[in-house]
C-alpha positions in Angstrom: 100.3 119.1 -31.9 102.9 117.8 -29.5 103.9 118.7 -25.9 107.7 119.0 -25.4 109.7 119.6 -22.3 112.1 122.6 -22.5 114.6 123.2 -19.7 116.2 126.6 -19.2 117.9 128.6 -16.4 115.6 131.5 -17.3 112.4 132.0 -15.2 109.7 133.6 -17.3 106.3 133.6 -15.6 104.8 135.5 -18.5 106.1 133.1 -21.1 102.7 132.7 -22.9 102.3 136.5 -23.4 105.5 136.6 -25.6 106.1 133.0 -26.3 108.1 133.5 -29.5 110.4 136.2 -28.1 110.9 134.9 -24.6 114.4 134.9 -23.1 113.9 131.2 -22.3 114.7 130.3 -25.9 118.2 131.8 -25.7 119.3 129.1 -23.2 116.9 126.3 -23.9 117.8 122.6 -23.6 116.2 119.3 -24.0 116.7 117.0 -20.9 119.1 114.7 -22.8 121.3 117.7 -23.8 122.1 118.6 -20.2 125.3 117.2 -18.7 126.9 117.9 -15.3 129.0 120.8 -16.6 126.0 122.5 -18.1 123.8 122.0 -15.0 126.5 123.5 -12.8 126.6 126.7 -14.7 123.3 128.0 -13.1 121.9 127.8 -9.6 118.3 127.1 -10.7 116.7 125.5 -13.7 113.1 125.6 -14.9 111.2 122.9 -16.8 108.6 124.2 -19.2 106.0 122.0 -20.9 105.3 123.6 -24.2 102.7 122.7 -26.8 104.0 122.9 -30.3 102.4 122.9 -33.7 105.3 121.5 -35.8 108.1 123.9 -34.9 105.9 126.7 -33.7 105.4 127.0 -30.0 101.7 127.7 -29.1 101.3 127.5 -25.4 103.1 126.8 -22.1 101.0 124.3 -20.2 103.2 123.9 -17.1 106.3 125.3 -15.5 108.2 124.1 -12.5 111.6 124.7 -10.8 113.9 121.6 -11.0 
């Protein structure tokens, strides 16, 4: 299992209850994928620390606004 950071403009406080179907995944980025143009497209961004088993997300362990 690995922990990965996922960044999204979507705030989903109930992420764990529907982790596979969350709206977060529709606009999810890795930190290195964000550039100035992308960052400027949304007023707020959220950083999710997600525990994965291979490609399967298991649990959000942390969320914070960045």
